[in-house]
One Martini backbone bead per residue (centre of mass of N, CA, C, O) as a GRO file, in nm:
protein
  447
    1MET     BB    1  -1.612   2.552   0.277
    2SER     BB    2  -1.289   2.676   0.258
    3ASP     BB    3  -1.061   2.915   0.067
    4ARG     BB    4  -0.848   2.977   0.241
    5VAL     BB    5  -0.519   3.095   0.271
    6ASP     BB    6  -0.225   3.019   0.374
    7ASP     BB    7   0.023   3.228   0.471
    8ASN     BB    8   0.252   2.980   0.477
    9SER     BB    9   0.230   2.893   0.187
   10ALA     BB   10   0.042   2.988  -0.117
   11PRO     BB   11  -0.100   3.282  -0.185
   12SER     BB   12  -0.097   3.266  -0.513
   13ASP     BB   13  -0.290   3.008  -0.473
   14PRO     BB   14  -0.636   2.967  -0.520
   15THR     BB   15  -0.658   2.631  -0.468
   16LEU     BB   16  -0.595   2.654  -0.186
   17PRO     BB   17  -0.699   2.555   0.099
   18SER     BB   18  -0.752   2.537   0.408
   19PRO     BB   19  -0.592   2.388   0.667
   20ALA     BB   20  -0.848   2.247   0.772
   21TYR     BB   21  -0.940   2.113   0.503
   22SER     BB   22  -0.681   1.964   0.438
   23ARG     BB   23  -0.694   1.783   0.695
   24TYR     BB   24  -0.958   1.650   0.618
   25ALA     BB   25  -0.891   1.540   0.335
   26ILE     BB   26  -0.640   1.368   0.416
   27GLY     BB   27  -0.792   1.200   0.627
   28LEU     BB   28  -1.005   1.077   0.430
   29LEU     BB   29  -0.803   0.948   0.241
   30MET     BB   30  -0.677   0.765   0.448
   31VAL     BB   31  -0.929   0.605   0.501
   32VAL     BB   32  -0.949   0.500   0.214
   33TYR     BB   33  -0.676   0.346   0.220
   34MET     BB   34  -0.741   0.179   0.457
   35LEU     BB   35  -0.976   0.019   0.335
   36SER     BB   36  -0.814  -0.100   0.102
   37PHE     BB   37  -0.633  -0.263   0.296
   38LEU     BB   38  -0.841  -0.421   0.438
   39ASP     BB   39  -0.951  -0.566   0.188
   40ARG     BB   40  -0.670  -0.675   0.103
   41GLN     BB   41  -0.554  -0.803   0.397
   42VAL     BB   42  -0.773  -0.995   0.525
   43LEU     BB   43  -0.657  -1.254   0.390
   44SER     BB   44  -0.404  -1.315   0.560
   45ILE     BB   45  -0.556  -1.418   0.826
   46LEU     BB   46  -0.739  -1.626   0.634
   47ALA     BB   47  -0.567  -1.829   0.477
   48GLU     BB   48  -0.575  -2.090   0.646
   49PRO     BB   49  -0.882  -2.140   0.654
   50ILE     BB   50  -0.919  -2.133   0.351
   51LYS     BB   51  -0.719  -2.359   0.270
   52ARG     BB   52  -0.885  -2.578   0.422
   53ASP     BB   53  -1.174  -2.531   0.308
   54LEU     BB   54  -1.077  -2.522  -0.013
   55GLY     BB   55  -0.813  -2.682  -0.079
   56LEU     BB   56  -0.527  -2.527  -0.083
   57ALA     BB   57  -0.245  -2.411  -0.201
   58ASP     BB   58   0.006  -2.191  -0.168
   59TRP     BB   59  -0.014  -2.081  -0.457
   60GLN     BB   60  -0.306  -2.005  -0.443
   61VAL     BB   61  -0.288  -1.810  -0.207
   62GLY     BB   62  -0.090  -1.621  -0.363
   63ALA     BB   63  -0.285  -1.561  -0.603
   64VAL     BB   64  -0.526  -1.427  -0.429
   65SER     BB   65  -0.331  -1.219  -0.286
   66GLY     BB   66  -0.214  -1.115  -0.572
   67LEU     BB   67  -0.251  -1.179  -0.883
   68ALA     BB   68  -0.571  -1.140  -0.889
   69PHE     BB   69  -0.557  -0.844  -0.794
   70ALA     BB   70  -0.330  -0.728  -1.000
   71LEU     BB   71  -0.436  -0.772  -1.281
   72PHE     BB   72  -0.648  -0.520  -1.281
   73TYR     BB   73  -0.497  -0.307  -1.134
   74THR     BB   74  -0.290  -0.260  -1.374
   75LEU     BB   75  -0.486  -0.220  -1.618
   76VAL     BB   76  -0.667   0.020  -1.489
   77GLY     BB   77  -0.479   0.240  -1.368
   78ILE     BB   78  -0.407   0.410  -1.617
   79PRO     BB   79  -0.671   0.496  -1.727
   80VAL     BB   80  -0.760   0.638  -1.462
   81ALA     BB   81  -0.530   0.843  -1.457
   82ARG     BB   82  -0.600   0.983  -1.727
   83LEU     BB   83  -0.876   1.077  -1.616
   84SER     BB   84  -0.754   1.236  -1.365
   85GLU     BB   85  -0.613   1.475  -1.526
   86ARG     BB   86  -0.941   1.588  -1.597
   87GLY     BB   87  -1.114   1.487  -1.387
   88HIS     BB   88  -1.318   1.405  -1.115
   89ARG     BB   89  -1.154   1.276  -0.841
   90PRO     BB   90  -1.375   1.220  -0.623
   91TYR     BB   91  -1.558   1.051  -0.811
   92ILE     BB   92  -1.357   0.837  -0.877
   93ILE     BB   93  -1.303   0.738  -0.582
   94ALA     BB   94  -1.600   0.666  -0.508
   95THR     BB   95  -1.637   0.450  -0.723
   96ALA     BB   96  -1.406   0.266  -0.632
   97ILE     BB   97  -1.504   0.202  -0.345
   98THR     BB   98  -1.762   0.060  -0.430
   99VAL     BB   99  -1.645  -0.170  -0.593
  100TRP     BB  100  -1.448  -0.300  -0.379
  101SER     BB  101  -1.661  -0.358  -0.161
  102LEU     BB  102  -1.851  -0.539  -0.316
  103PHE     BB  103  -1.627  -0.758  -0.373
  104THR     BB  104  -1.561  -0.828  -0.083
  105VAL     BB  105  -1.835  -0.940  -0.017
  106LEU     BB  106  -1.823  -1.165  -0.245
  107CYS     BB  107  -1.597  -1.340  -0.106
  108SER     BB  108  -1.800  -1.474   0.107
  109PHE     BB  109  -1.922  -1.675  -0.145
  110ALA     BB  110  -1.694  -1.864  -0.188
  111LYS     BB  111  -1.641  -2.209  -0.325
  112SER     BB  112  -1.363  -2.147  -0.472
  113PHE     BB  113  -1.081  -2.053  -0.629
  114THR     BB  114  -1.224  -1.913  -0.869
  115HIS     BB  115  -1.418  -1.732  -0.707
  116LEU     BB  116  -1.208  -1.584  -0.545
  117ALA     BB  117  -1.037  -1.474  -0.781
  118LEU     BB  118  -1.262  -1.303  -0.905
  119ALA     BB  119  -1.316  -1.117  -0.667
  120ARG     BB  120  -1.023  -1.011  -0.653
  121VAL     BB  121  -1.044  -0.873  -0.928
  122GLY     BB  122  -1.247  -0.670  -0.841
  123VAL     BB  123  -1.091  -0.530  -0.610
  124GLY     BB  124  -0.862  -0.434  -0.795
  125THR     BB  125  -1.034  -0.263  -0.992
  126GLY     BB  126  -1.118  -0.056  -0.778
  127GLU     BB  127  -0.822   0.023  -0.650
  128ALA     BB  128  -0.713   0.167  -0.905
  129GLY     BB  129  -0.889   0.442  -0.821
  130CYS     BB  130  -0.719   0.568  -0.580
  131THR     BB  131  -0.401   0.676  -0.568
  132PRO     BB  132  -0.364   0.867  -0.817
  133PRO     BB  133  -0.586   1.076  -0.747
  134ALA     BB  134  -0.503   1.123  -0.445
  135LEU     BB  135  -0.210   1.231  -0.485
  136SER     BB  136  -0.294   1.457  -0.673
  137LEU     BB  137  -0.477   1.609  -0.469
  138ILE     BB  138  -0.260   1.653  -0.246
  139ALA     BB  139  -0.076   1.831  -0.426
  140ASP     BB  140  -0.311   2.052  -0.440
  141TYR     BB  141  -0.362   2.102  -0.118
  142VAL     BB  142  -0.039   2.135  -0.082
  143PRO     BB  143   0.265   2.241  -0.030
  144ARG     BB  144   0.574   2.124  -0.109
  145GLU     BB  145   0.698   2.147   0.193
  146ARG     BB  146   0.443   1.926   0.289
  147ARG     BB  147   0.414   1.668   0.105
  148SER     BB  148   0.535   1.433   0.260
  149SER     BB  149   0.360   1.440   0.511
  150ALA     BB  150   0.086   1.411   0.360
  151VAL     BB  151   0.152   1.146   0.221
  152ALA     BB  152   0.223   0.986   0.486
  153ILE     BB  153  -0.063   0.992   0.597
  154TYR     BB  154  -0.196   0.843   0.368
  155MET     BB  155   0.007   0.586   0.382
  156ALA     BB  156  -0.082   0.498   0.672
  157GLY     BB  157  -0.333   0.340   0.571
  158ALA     BB  158  -0.194   0.073   0.520
  159PRO     BB  159  -0.118  -0.019   0.816
  160ALA     BB  160  -0.402   0.041   0.927
  161GLY     BB  161  -0.548  -0.164   0.747
  162ALA     BB  162  -0.393  -0.412   0.834
  163LEU     BB  163  -0.477  -0.399   1.121
  164LEU     BB  164  -0.786  -0.423   1.081
  165GLY     BB  165  -0.780  -0.679   0.906
  166MET     BB  166  -0.662  -0.862   1.128
  167VAL     BB  167  -0.851  -0.802   1.366
  168ILE     BB  168  -1.125  -0.842   1.223
  169GLY     BB  169  -1.066  -1.104   1.091
  170GLY     BB  170  -0.986  -1.271   1.348
  171LEU     BB  171  -1.244  -1.219   1.523
  172VAL     BB  172  -1.472  -1.288   1.323
  173ALA     BB  173  -1.363  -1.577   1.247
  174SER     BB  174  -1.366  -1.692   1.544
  175HIS     BB  175  -1.702  -1.660   1.551
  176TRP     BB  176  -1.810  -1.672   1.208
  177GLY     BB  177  -1.595  -1.677   1.008
  178TRP     BB  178  -1.445  -1.587   0.705
  179ARG     BB  179  -1.694  -1.478   0.557
  180ALA     BB  180  -1.780  -1.256   0.763
  181ALA     BB  181  -1.518  -1.087   0.729
  182PHE     BB  182  -1.567  -0.980   0.450
  183PHE     BB  183  -1.827  -0.835   0.503
  184VAL     BB  184  -1.713  -0.637   0.722
  185ALA     BB  185  -1.490  -0.512   0.537
  186GLY     BB  186  -1.682  -0.393   0.294
  187ALA     BB  187  -1.918  -0.202   0.397
  188PRO     BB  188  -1.801   0.079   0.486
  189GLY     BB  189  -1.725   0.203   0.200
  190LEU     BB  190  -2.012   0.301   0.113
  191LEU     BB  191  -2.004   0.548   0.311
  192VAL     BB  192  -1.732   0.683   0.234
  193ALA     BB  193  -1.804   0.750  -0.062
  194LEU     BB  194  -2.000   0.981   0.012
  195PHE     BB  195  -1.795   1.173   0.141
  196VAL     BB  196  -1.619   1.206  -0.104
  197ALA     BB  197  -1.837   1.311  -0.314
  198PHE     BB  198  -1.951   1.565  -0.108
  199THR     BB  199  -1.657   1.692   0.037
  200LEU     BB  200  -1.476   1.693  -0.204
  201PHE     BB  201  -1.281   1.897  -0.398
  202GLU     BB  202  -1.201   2.034  -0.717
  203PRO     BB  203  -0.943   2.244  -0.803
  204ARG     BB  204  -1.004   2.288  -1.110
  205THR     BB  205  -1.272   2.468  -1.066
  206LYS     BB  206  -1.061   2.728  -1.016
  207LEU     BB  207  -0.984   2.704  -1.305
  208PRO     BB  208  -0.920   2.757  -1.614
  209PRO     BB  209  -0.954   2.630  -1.890
  210ARG     BB  210  -0.782   2.448  -2.109
  211PRO     BB  211  -0.639   2.499  -2.380
  212ALA     BB  212  -0.617   2.423  -2.682
  213PRO     BB  213  -0.416   2.301  -2.899
  214ALA     BB  214  -0.230   2.405  -3.123
  215PRO     BB  215  -0.129   2.380  -3.424
  216GLY     BB  216   0.147   2.150  -3.378
  217GLU     BB  217   0.107   2.109  -3.085
  218SER     BB  218   0.179   1.937  -2.821
  219LYS     BB  219   0.028   1.650  -2.674
  220GLU     BB  220  -0.068   1.507  -2.399
  221THR     BB  221   0.028   1.171  -2.358
  222PHE     BB  222   0.110   0.872  -2.257
  223ALA     BB  223   0.368   0.857  -2.419
  224SER     BB  224   0.487   1.135  -2.344
  225THR     BB  225   0.486   1.078  -2.031
  226LEU     BB  226   0.663   0.829  -2.042
  227LYS     BB  227   0.913   0.968  -2.162
  228VAL     BB  228   0.964   1.152  -1.927
  229LEU     BB  229   0.997   0.934  -1.708
  230MET     BB  230   1.231   0.766  -1.844
  231ALA     BB  231   1.435   1.014  -1.832
  232LYS     BB  232   1.426   0.967  -1.525
  233ARG     BB  233   1.641   0.843  -1.309
  234THR     BB  234   1.495   0.866  -1.043
  235TYR     BB  235   1.234   0.713  -1.125
  236ARG     BB  236   1.360   0.439  -1.187
  237PHE     BB  237   1.480   0.387  -0.895
  238VAL     BB  238   1.221   0.413  -0.740
  239VAL     BB  239   1.068   0.189  -0.871
  240ALA     BB  240   1.263  -0.034  -0.794
  241ALA     BB  241   1.253   0.002  -0.486
  242VAL     BB  242   0.946  -0.022  -0.439
  243THR     BB  243   0.907  -0.297  -0.567
  244MET     BB  244   1.082  -0.456  -0.369
  245LYS     BB  245   0.918  -0.370  -0.121
  246ALA     BB  246   0.643  -0.489  -0.221
  247PHE     BB  247   0.735  -0.778  -0.235
  248ILE     BB  248   0.778  -0.810   0.066
  249GLN     BB  249   0.518  -0.707   0.192
  250TYR     BB  250   0.312  -0.900   0.045
  251SER     BB  251   0.449  -1.167   0.123
  252VAL     BB  252   0.433  -1.136   0.429
  253HIS     BB  253   0.129  -1.081   0.465
  254ALA     BB  254   0.032  -1.344   0.329
  255PHE     BB  255   0.229  -1.553   0.530
  256LEU     BB  256   0.243  -1.490   0.838
  257GLY     BB  257   0.018  -1.650   0.965
  258SER     BB  258   0.120  -1.925   0.856
  259PHE     BB  259   0.390  -1.917   1.006
  260PHE     BB  260   0.273  -1.922   1.295
  261PHE     BB  261   0.094  -2.175   1.275
  262ARG     BB  262   0.340  -2.374   1.191
  263ASN     BB  263   0.590  -2.270   1.415
  264HIS     BB  264   0.371  -2.172   1.682
  265ALA     BB  265   0.122  -2.346   1.768
  266VAL     BB  266   0.152  -2.404   2.079
  267GLU     BB  267   0.209  -2.115   2.183
  268LEU     BB  268  -0.032  -1.987   2.045
  269ASP     BB  269  -0.254  -2.137   2.195
  270ALA     BB  270  -0.170  -2.064   2.487
  271MET     BB  271  -0.183  -1.757   2.456
  272ALA     BB  272  -0.477  -1.737   2.365
  273SER     BB  273  -0.606  -1.873   2.612
  274SER     BB  274  -0.501  -1.653   2.826
  275PHE     BB  275  -0.717  -1.455   2.660
  276GLY     BB  276  -0.976  -1.608   2.549
  277LEU     BB  277  -0.881  -1.705   2.264
  278LYS     BB  278  -0.840  -1.771   1.953
  279PRO     BB  279  -0.575  -1.797   1.749
  280VAL     BB  280  -0.691  -1.619   1.502
  281GLY     BB  281  -0.768  -1.374   1.696
  282PHE     BB  282  -0.496  -1.327   1.833
  283LEU     BB  283  -0.315  -1.295   1.580
  284GLY     BB  284  -0.469  -1.053   1.467
  285VAL     BB  285  -0.423  -0.854   1.695
  286VAL     BB  286  -0.117  -0.865   1.715
  287LEU     BB  287  -0.040  -0.805   1.414
  288GLY     BB  288  -0.194  -0.543   1.395
  289LEU     BB  289  -0.038  -0.396   1.611
  290VAL     BB  290   0.253  -0.438   1.514
  291LEU     BB  291   0.226  -0.350   1.218
  292GLY     BB  292   0.030  -0.113   1.226
  293LEU     BB  293   0.155   0.083   1.422
  294SER     BB  294   0.441   0.083   1.325
  295GLY     BB  295   0.356   0.179   1.032
  296VAL     BB  296   0.240   0.452   1.104
  297VAL     BB  297   0.485   0.562   1.248
  298GLY     BB  298   0.684   0.532   1.011
  299SER     BB  299   0.537   0.701   0.799
  300ILE     BB  300   0.529   0.972   0.952
  301LEU     BB  301   0.830   1.000   1.019
  302GLY     BB  302   0.935   0.990   0.724
  303GLY     BB  303   0.791   1.260   0.641
  304LYS     BB  304   0.907   1.444   0.857
  305PHE     BB  305   1.205   1.394   0.806
  306ALA     BB  306   1.213   1.480   0.507
  307ASP     BB  307   1.106   1.776   0.547
  308HIS     BB  308   1.332   1.861   0.741
  309PHE     BB  309   1.603   1.777   0.575
  310ALA     BB  310   1.520   1.913   0.300
  311ARG     BB  311   1.598   2.198   0.367
  312ARG     BB  312   1.909   2.125   0.320
  313ASP     BB  313   1.841   1.830   0.159
  314ILE     BB  314   1.654   1.688  -0.083
  315ARG     BB  315   1.792   1.393  -0.058
  316ALA     BB  316   1.658   1.286   0.198
  317HIS     BB  317   1.422   1.129   0.047
  318MET     BB  318   1.644   0.882   0.000
  319THR     BB  319   1.820   0.837   0.259
  320ILE     BB  320   1.604   0.741   0.469
  321PRO     BB  321   1.509   0.477   0.328
  322ALA     BB  322   1.785   0.334   0.307
  323ILE     BB  323   1.860   0.321   0.605
  324ALA     BB  324   1.604   0.186   0.713
  325VAL     BB  325   1.619  -0.080   0.542
  326LEU     BB  326   1.901  -0.180   0.651
  327ILE     BB  327   1.820  -0.196   0.952
  328GLY     BB  328   1.558  -0.384   0.936
  329THR     BB  329   1.640  -0.670   0.799
  330PRO     BB  330   1.761  -0.837   1.042
  331PHE     BB  331   1.497  -0.839   1.203
  332TYR     BB  332   1.341  -1.010   1.011
  333VAL     BB  333   1.515  -1.262   1.016
  334ALA     BB  334   1.496  -1.313   1.323
  335ALA     BB  335   1.186  -1.342   1.344
  336PHE     BB  336   1.203  -1.624   1.167
  337MET     BB  337   1.428  -1.785   1.373
  338VAL     BB  338   1.305  -1.781   1.626
  339ASP     BB  339   1.143  -1.969   1.899
  340SER     BB  340   0.999  -1.722   2.001
  341LEU     BB  341   0.703  -1.567   1.986
  342ALA     BB  342   0.741  -1.302   2.140
  343LEU     BB  343   1.010  -1.226   2.004
  344SER     BB  344   0.899  -1.211   1.720
  345PHE     BB  345   0.707  -0.983   1.770
  346ALA     BB  346   0.916  -0.777   1.863
  347LEU     BB  347   1.098  -0.773   1.609
  348LEU     BB  348   0.876  -0.662   1.406
  349LEU     BB  349   0.872  -0.362   1.503
  350VAL     BB  350   1.117  -0.260   1.352
  351PRO     BB  351   1.041  -0.312   1.042
  352GLY     BB  352   0.758  -0.189   1.070
  353THR     BB  353   0.882   0.100   1.091
  354LEU     BB  354   1.124   0.136   0.888
  355ASN     BB  355   0.970   0.015   0.619
  356ALA     BB  356   0.763   0.282   0.625
  357MET     BB  357   0.957   0.544   0.553
  358TYR     BB  358   0.922   0.555   0.237
  359TYR     BB  359   0.642   0.654   0.153
  360GLY     BB  360   0.645   0.968   0.156
  361PRO     BB  361   0.911   1.035  -0.005
  362ALA     BB  362   0.863   0.863  -0.263
  363TYR     BB  363   0.573   0.964  -0.348
  364ALA     BB  364   0.638   1.263  -0.343
  365ILE     BB  365   0.862   1.279  -0.554
  366VAL     BB  366   0.697   1.183  -0.797
  367GLN     BB  367   0.531   1.456  -0.794
  368GLY     BB  368   0.807   1.633  -0.853
  369LEU     BB  369   0.903   1.514  -1.145
  370VAL     BB  370   0.642   1.654  -1.246
  371GLN     BB  371   0.386   1.781  -1.371
  372PRO     BB  372   0.066   1.813  -1.271
  373SER     BB  373  -0.054   1.667  -1.545
  374MET     BB  374   0.134   1.390  -1.456
  375ARG     BB  375   0.091   1.261  -1.174
  376ALA     BB  376  -0.121   1.030  -1.201
  377THR     BB  377   0.054   0.870  -1.402
  378ALA     BB  378   0.308   0.831  -1.245
  379THR     BB  379   0.169   0.667  -1.026
  380ALA     BB  380   0.049   0.445  -1.206
  381VAL     BB  381   0.313   0.328  -1.315
  382LEU     BB  382   0.429   0.255  -1.047
  383LEU     BB  383   0.193   0.066  -0.965
  384PHE     BB  384   0.210  -0.129  -1.206
  385VAL     BB  385   0.487  -0.243  -1.125
  386ILE     BB  386   0.442  -0.310  -0.814
  387SER     BB  387   0.193  -0.488  -0.871
  388LEU     BB  388   0.300  -0.692  -1.068
  389VAL     BB  389   0.559  -0.777  -0.905
  390GLY     BB  390   0.491  -0.749  -0.598
  391LEU     BB  391   0.184  -0.852  -0.588
  392GLY     BB  392   0.163  -1.065  -0.813
  393PHE     BB  393   0.459  -1.228  -0.754
  394GLY     BB  394   0.526  -1.244  -0.463
  395PRO     BB  395   0.328  -1.453  -0.330
  396LEU     BB  396   0.366  -1.659  -0.546
  397ALA     BB  397   0.666  -1.711  -0.517
  398VAL     BB  398   0.665  -1.787  -0.214
  399GLY     BB  399   0.467  -2.017  -0.242
  400LEU     BB  400   0.632  -2.184  -0.434
  401LEU     BB  401   0.887  -2.203  -0.256
  402SER     BB  402   0.742  -2.345  -0.025
  403ASP     BB  403   0.660  -2.598  -0.168
  404VAL     BB  404   0.941  -2.690  -0.258
  405LEU     BB  405   1.074  -2.695   0.035
  406ALA     BB  406   0.873  -2.896   0.146
  407ASN     BB  407   0.937  -3.129  -0.064
  408GLN     BB  408   1.263  -3.123   0.038
  409GLY     BB  409   1.202  -3.167   0.378
  410LEU     BB  410   1.085  -2.917   0.554
  411GLY     BB  411   0.813  -2.860   0.525
  412GLU     BB  412   0.567  -2.633   0.584
  413ALA     BB  413   0.728  -2.475   0.798
  414GLY     BB  414   1.008  -2.449   0.663
  415GLY     BB  415   0.911  -2.338   0.388
  416ILE     BB  416   0.800  -2.057   0.495
  417GLN     BB  417   1.044  -1.965   0.651
  418TRP     BB  418   1.254  -1.957   0.408
  419ALA     BB  419   1.088  -1.793   0.207
  420LEU     BB  420   1.072  -1.531   0.382
  421THR     BB  421   1.373  -1.492   0.437
  422LEU     BB  422   1.464  -1.452   0.134
  423SER     BB  423   1.276  -1.215   0.060
  424VAL     BB  424   1.385  -0.983   0.253
  425LEU     BB  425   1.673  -0.953   0.105
  426ILE     BB  426   1.576  -0.751  -0.117
  427ALA     BB  427   1.627  -0.487   0.048
  428ILE     BB  428   1.913  -0.427  -0.029
  429PRO     BB  429   1.886  -0.331  -0.329
  430ALA     BB  430   1.681  -0.119  -0.263
  431ALA     BB  431   1.865   0.072  -0.103
  432PHE     BB  432   2.059   0.127  -0.353
  433CYS     BB  433   1.837   0.262  -0.523
  434PHE     BB  434   1.789   0.505  -0.339
  435LEU     BB  435   2.085   0.606  -0.363
  436ALA     BB  436   2.076   0.645  -0.675
  437ALA     BB  437   1.841   0.854  -0.672
  438ARG     BB  438   1.997   1.079  -0.513
  439LYS     BB  439   2.193   1.183  -0.741
  440SER     BB  440   1.941   1.301  -0.940
  441LEU     BB  441   1.722   1.469  -0.795
  442LYS     BB  442   1.779   1.767  -0.846
  443ALA     BB  443   1.766   1.754  -1.165
  444ASP     BB  444   1.461   1.620  -1.174
  445LEU     BB  445   1.319   1.842  -1.037
  446VAL     BB  446   0.997   2.052  -1.103
  447SER     BB  447   0.742   2.059  -0.846
   0.00000   0.00000   0.00000
């Protein structure tokens, strides 16, 4: 590992590693985030087989997809973030990977709704130790002017993981069943945890220890950090916008497979047969490619555009997500309404790209709204809200709405179709929250 400082970055900062090592570290952290989403999202393509095998209702599918995962994800996230403010962040991330990987494997042994829900609680507990320390590390690995691009690469792990989750889940399930898919999804994380523990360095080791607070001097606590965050108008609106986006993302991913199985079953079966695949395997591959590749492209483009246009106006970090979200929403609605399976797949490419463009700008700006010693906590509080509301209640709410609409005469196909269509309209107020955050961004930025 080299500690050479990039001449074009921040020569006065001795903690910045070489550009080559920074690229390696960010790439490895992206793989970590990719695996977290693989383990998190593999359930989406397996939802229909699990529903039939375990005899679940849609609300139960929504609960194990979101609420069971988010329950401990939200509770554990903030304590882990506080530990990350002073602890060894690579070791924390490596431990987290090990925990969520083992619990993903345990999902394959579930015999009931309760068993599966408890295993998903374990997955959520492990994944709570991923993003707060990872984003805090990235902010220490790269200079501010490249922060959005670096964060965007990390966040590209989300759609990439969703891609792998759907492809691996669909193909493995079609040959060996949904239980084998969980096992295959969880195992690789154990190896990656070793790479994180032994190849990522902690930048704080190059700094002198922090002096203890003098008598009467204020000490950073969670309460004082939260007070700083809540005083930031930009932070409040970013949290609101990202929470609404998470509500949509997790709801769509939880039920997209079910939507196609129920509304395009005949065409799906015929198209899968033409490729020599079973419907679940074919759908996993197609959705993985459509949503995964478009999401990776959108995330990276969003970070690149934000860093480029922010050189002239830092508020571009909020303008780009707002515009992208507004343009992408009508394509989402159309994808759920058209009769053609192929056209629906094609339409999903547009929101798949545009709706991922907020990742880099939004999460990078959060790092810049507070001092370095508060970054992990700022991220954890953001994740607490978006996980509780977006992940915890998004799939559950859409599942309940689907059940209600189905019982009102729309049937299972119409129920999930309209539940998903109504849910994506939440993107409109999310866009206006990004624009509201734009107004106060310059005044609130500190690092």
